N, C-alpha and C positions, 0 to 999 in steps of 0.2 A: 325255431319253435319245437320241431320234432325232438331235438335233443333235450329241451326242457321237459317235455312230456316223459321221455324215457328216464330222465333223472328223477322225475316225480314218482314213476313206477318203482324205481330202485329204492327210493327213500321209504315208500310205504311198505315194501317187501321186508324192511328191517324189523317191522313189528308185526306184520301179517305174514308169518313165516310159512313158506312152502306152498303159497297160494298165488303164484305169479300170474297164472292164466286168469284167475278170477279178478285179480287187481286190474289186469289189462282190460278185461271186459267191462268192469265198472268205469274205468277211465274212458273207454270208448263211448259208453252211454252218456257220460257227463259232457264229453266233447261234442257229442251229437245232439245235445240239448234235451236229453231225456231224464226220466226218473227211474229209480232202482227199487225193486222188491227183493228182499232176502228172505227166503222161506227156509227156516232152519230152527233146530232146537236151541234152548238157552245155553249160553256158555261157550259157543264156538268162535267168538271174536267179532260179532256183528258191530257192537259199539266201538271196539278198537279200530275196526276198518273205517267206520264213519269219521271218527276223531282223526285218524291218520290222514284221510283225504282232506279234511278241513284244514289241518295244519300245513300240509304240503302244498295245497292249492291256494293258501292264503285266504281262506273263507271263514267268515264268522259262523259259529256253530251253535245250534240249540237242539235239545232233545225233549220230546214229549213222550211220556209213558201213557198210552191210551188204556182207559178203563171203561167199564160199562156206564159209569156215571159222569164221564167227562162232558162238559157243556161247550157250546159255541164260543162263549166268552173266554174259556180256557184256551181254545185254539188261537183266538185273537191275541191273548196275552203272551203266549209262548211261541207262536209260529213266526212272529214278526221280529221280536227282540232276542238278543243273545248276549253272551259274554265272550269277547275276543281273547285269544290266548295271550297276546303280548301286552294287553292293557289292564288297567285296574279291574279287578273282578266285579266291582260294583258299578262300573261304567257300562251302561246299556248301549248296544249297537244294533244295527239292522242285521238280521240273520240272512246268510246266503245258502247255508246248508242246514236242513232240518232233518233230524232222525225221528221218524214216526214209529216208535217202538210198540209192537203188539197192536198195530192198527186194527186188526180183525176183532179185538176185544171191545171196541166202541160200538155204539148203536148204529143202525143203518143210516139214520139221519146224519150223524156226524161223519160217517164214511163218505156219504154222498157229498156233503159240504166240502170235505177235505179234497176229494178227487176234483171237484169243480174248481177249488182254489188252485190246485196244481195246474190245471189246464188253462185257466183264464189269467193266471199270474196276479190275481187280486183276491182279497178276502172281504166279504160283506157280512157283517154282524149287525142286525137291526138296521139302523140308518147310517152306520159308519162303514165306509169303504176304504180299505187299505190297499194301495198298489204295492205289490211285492218287488223287491230289487231284482236287478239283472246282473249276474246270474242268480237264479233261485233253484236249488236242487233238493229233491226229497229222496232220502234213503229210508224206505219203510221196511218193517219186518212183520212176519207172522209165523206162528208155530204150526207146522204141518200136522202135528199130532192132534191139534184141536179141529178135527175134521168137520164138526158140525158148525163151526164158527168162522170158517175161512171166507175171505172176500169173494163175492160173486164174480163170474167171468166178465161181466160188464164193467166192473171197476178194475179188475186185474189188467184188462186190455189197455188201460191208460199208463201202465208202467212199461217203459221201453224194454227192460230186461227183467227176468225173474231168475235168480240164481240161488244155489245152495253152497254154503262154504264147506260144510262137512267136517269130520274129524281130521286132525293133522296126522301125517304119517309118523312113524316112530322117531326118525331122525329129527324132524321138525319139532315134535313135542318135547324131546330132550333139550333141544336148543331153547325152546320157550321156557322150560323150567330153570334154565341157567340165567335167564335174563333178570335184570334188576327191576325195580318198580316200574310197572307199565306206564303209569302217568308220566313219570320222568322220561321214559323212553320216547313217548309220543312228543313231549315238549322239546326234546332234543333233536327232533327231525328238522331237516333243512327245508325252508320254503322254496320250492322249485318254480312255482308260478304265482301270479296274482290275478285278481279279477280282470284287469285290463288284458293280460295275456290270454286268459281263458276266453274272453269275448272275441279277441282277434283270431284265436285258433278255431273257434266255432264258425267264424266266417270262412276261413280257409277250408274247413271240412265241408261246408255247404257247396263249395266250388270244386270239389274233387270230381273229375270227369267220370261219367258213366256212359258206356256204349249202349247202343240199341240191343245188342246181344245180351247184356247183363240185365236190362229191363225185362226182356223176354224170359230170361232164366229165372228171375225172381217170381214172375207171374206164373211160370210153369210149376215151380215148387209150391207156391201158394194154392194153385188149383189142384195140385196133387193131394194136398191135405184135405181139401174140401170134398174130394171124391173118394177118399180112403175109408173103407168100411170099418176100420178100427177106430175111427173118430166120428163122434156125433156132431162135432163142430170143428171146422178147420180154421185156418188163419184168416183174420178179418182184414179188410182193406187198410185199417190203421196199422195192423201188424205188418203188412207188406211195405208200407211207408217206413216203418221203424227198421225193418230188415235193410232197406236201402240206406237209411241214415247210419245204421251201425256198420254197414259194409264200407261206407265212405270213411267213417272214423277209423276203422281197422286199417284201411289202406293208408290213411294219413300217418298212423303210428308206425306202420311198416316202411314209411318213407316214400310212398308213391302218391302221385296226384291223379291217379286213375284206379278204378275198381277192377279186380279180376275175380273169376269164379271162386277162388280160394277164400277171398274175403267173405263172400256170401255163405259158404259152407262153414267157415269158422264161427260166425256169429249166429247162425240159424237157431240152434237149440236154446241158447240163452234168451234169444229174442222172441221165440215162438212157443216154447214148452208150456208156459203159464197161460197161453191164450187158447189152447185147444182143449176139447173135452173128449175124454176117452169113451168109447162105446161100452156097453155092458159086457160084450164079449171080450174086449181088451182087458177090462178089469178082472174078469173071471180067469183070464189067461195070465194075469199079473204082468201085462205089458206096461212099459213106461213110455211117457210122451216123447222123451228125447230119442229113444231107440226107434219109435215109429217115424219120427221126423227124419232121422238119418236113413232109414230104409226108403223113405219117399225120395230123398235126394239121389239115391243109387239108381232110381228108375228114370231120372231126368238126364238127358245127354248134356255133357259139360261143353259150353261154347269154346270154340277153338279160334286161334289166330288173333287174340286180343291181349296177349301177354306183353304188350309193348305200349309205350307212350304214344298218344295220338299225334 
């Protein structure tokens, strides 16, 4: 199964060029059973990434563009049904991967309803309750330049990771310009896994071994953020659970059935940056959440003697 996952990452990298680390992190979140928030400006490849993951993982895909006037019924109509790549475009199927584009542009009521849907795996509109399929994955986006409209921390905390794709480097952008039609490129990607594979891998990830030292290491890091004067709000208990899940998924992708400190360090910033709140002083000093988190890690002793299988 690990080889299938790595093949999937390689396939997605054919269209999401130069962003292998980000692809791996999104794959880890999906294998860990979480949802993804992409915080970035328009045009950097958010939709391309979501489409590529849907194609390579054999998932039915749907996209909703959130606007201030979107209604609960709109969510019901579009979050459940989709159009599968390999079937007739008119044939409606149950969606497994939903791209919630510009989620921050919707009303607080819609945002709250949507986050509840993500957590409970079901959608209730008036008297109608729809149980969502398994797996069900949300890749949401918001534009960080819309500072007054961004999702509150209470809702951001429900996303396993918060990432930024960013601009491509020079070589990658030249390669992108040379590519043919992007829709055709995505359609030509090979399906590396299917929903059955994905559910089986999620079970394997859950059973990745975690030593007592790793549990203590994660808690020490989390407590470090809660005591950091540069942060008004540290990592929540939900965040510590997600760090553990992401560490397990990273270990699985690396071909191990046990977690080492490097797994925790690798996933920390993507799993925690969107959960913490900078203090006023940190903002005045133009500090960034990921750098504060990395400095927190540096003060925590790294556990020794667990770099071997139990």
